[in-house]
N, C-alpha and C positions, 0 to 999 in steps of 0.2 A: 246810595245805599248804605243799611248796617244790618245788623246781624243782630236776632232777638231767637235766644234758644240753636235749634236746628235751622232757624230759617235765614232767608236771607232777602230783608224789604229792599223792595226797590220804587224808588219813590217816581221815577223818570219812565213814563209811557215808552217805550223803545218802540213800538209799531205805528207809529205815528209820529208825525213831523209836531216839533218841542213846540210849533206856534196853535192848533189846533188840541195842545192836553189845556184843559181846563182846570185851576185849582181844587172845583170840585170831585171830577173823576180821579183827582192822584189822590187825595184825602179819600174818598171809598173805596180806591184799590188797598190803599196803606190800611185803610182800618177792616177792611174786610181780610186782611192778610193776617192784621193782628188777631182774630176772632178767630179762622181758622187754625195759630199758629197753636192755639191754648183751647179748643176743643176737646171734646173728648174724644177718643179712639184717633186723634192726632197724632201722637205723639210724636210716631217714625214716619211721621207724612212730613215731604220737602215740598210746599208749594206756593209759587209766584202769583199774583194776581194781577192781570194789567184789563183795560179796560180799552175795546176796538169800536170803532164805530156804533159807539150805545150797548153793546154785548161786552159783559164780564169775561174774561177768560182766565181760566185757571189752568198754570201750567204746573208740572212735576211730577210725581211719584208719591204714591201712597200706600201702605202696606198691603192693605187686602180690597174688598170688592166692599164689604159693609164700609170702608174708612173713604171710598171713594163716592157712593152713594152720599156718606153723608156729608161732603165737603159741597158738591153738588147741590144739597137741600140746604142747608146754611146761605151757601151764594144764595139762592134763588131768591129763600125769608130775608135774608138782609139785606139783598141789592134792591129784588123787585124790579129785576129786567132780564129778558132773555142770557142765558149762561152755555158759555162754550167751557166742554170740559176736558182740554188735552193733560190728561192725566194716567202715566202708567202704570201697572198693579204690577211693586216688584211682586217676583217669584222666591220662594222661598227653595235654598237647597233639600232636594229629597234626602232623606237619608237612610240607606237600604240595610239589611243586614243579611250578610254573606254566611254561610253555615260551614264553608271551608277555612274564615277566619280564625286567626290561633289565637284570638283573644274571646271565642263564642266557645264553650263546653257543654254539654248536654247532658245533665245527669240524671239521670234514674236512682229514683229515693224510694224506691217501693223496699218496703220492709220485709217480705216476704222470701226478697232474692240472700237474706242474711239467715237465715234462720238454720 
């Protein structure tokens, strides 16, 4: 395992026994994970790639639905095989304005009031 940017590259296939791990599968997963790490729109994503029974499995988190869709499309085009996307979309914290907050002050800037 080694890190590239915010991504951890996993070269071992954890879901199948080591005797069934073909070097081609490991190389494909590592290459696809590197492509996803540097793809446009995936800057804040954390995606790991494994291979299970001939399918590519994407696991981790993405920032938006668009990033999710882009990761799946890249994987489909790159691997040319079925993709299982086990990706969570991070929820952004919501910012609410509270009118009763002491930091928010409404100002009436009507010049006719000052005459």
